[in-house]
N, C-alpha and C positions, 0 to 999 in steps of 0.2 A: 386685584384690590382686596383689601381686608375689610369686611363689613361686620366684624365681631364687635361686641359692646366695648371692648378695650380700645378699639380704633377711634371711638368717639369721646375719649376721656378729656380731650382739649376743649370740648364744647362748654363745659361748666366754667372753665377759666375765661372764656370769651364773655359769657353771660354775666360774670362778676366784675368784668373790667369797667373802669369809669366811663369808657366811650360807648358801652353797650346801651341801647335804648330799647325799652319794651315796645311791642307793637300793640296798637289799638286799632282794630278793624271796625269800621262803621258801615252798616248796610245802607246802600243807596239804590235808587232807580234812576236810569237816564233814558232819554229819548233822543234818537239820532236823526240826522237830516233825511235819511232814507226811510224813516218811519218805524224803525226797530225800537223796541223797548227792552232794555237790558237791566236785569237785577243782579247785584253783586255786592262786594265789599271793597272798601278802599282803606289803606293804612294811613292813619293820622299820626303826626308827631305830637309830642307833649304840648298841650294847650293849643292845638291846631283845630280849626273848624273845617268842615267840608268845603265851604266857600273859599277858604284859603287855597285849596288845590287849584282853583280857577283864577283867583285874583293875585296871589302872591308867588305861586310856583311858575317858573319860566319854562318848564318842560312842556313840549307840545302834546304829550300823551298822558292820559289818565290810566293808571294801572289798576285793574279790577281783578279780584280773586273770587273764587266760588261763584262764577258767573252762571246765570240761568237766562237763556234766551231761546228763541226758536231753533237756532243753529247749534247750541251747545249747552252742556250742563256740567257744572263743577270745574270749569276750565279757568285759566288765566287769560285775560284779554287786555290788550293795549288799545285804547280808543283815542283817536285824534280829537283833541278838544275843539277844533274848528268845526267838527261834525256833530257836536252835542247841542241840541236845541234847548233842553232843560235838564236839570238834575234835582232830585228830591231825596234828601236824607231821611231815613226812617228813624222813628223814635226808638231809643234804646232804654230799656228799663234798668235802673241802677239797683244793684243788689245790696 
């Protein structure tokens, strides 16, 4: 495999395409049915709220990145929504 900078030239074309969507990560904390507290970030679509991930998304899993818990740090975690007791979005300061 070629990992030189020239190998990634196509990336800018993807980011400029009309179908490309920017990512907006929002920090949240969740509590699971086994008592674990997990801190991490979720990706939100344009004009999407954290609550929409639970009420409007039909996928059974919540995907979290940069997860911090007793078991892991900086990992990606797929959490079954049926095992989430509560979720708290953290306030984000606007620049």
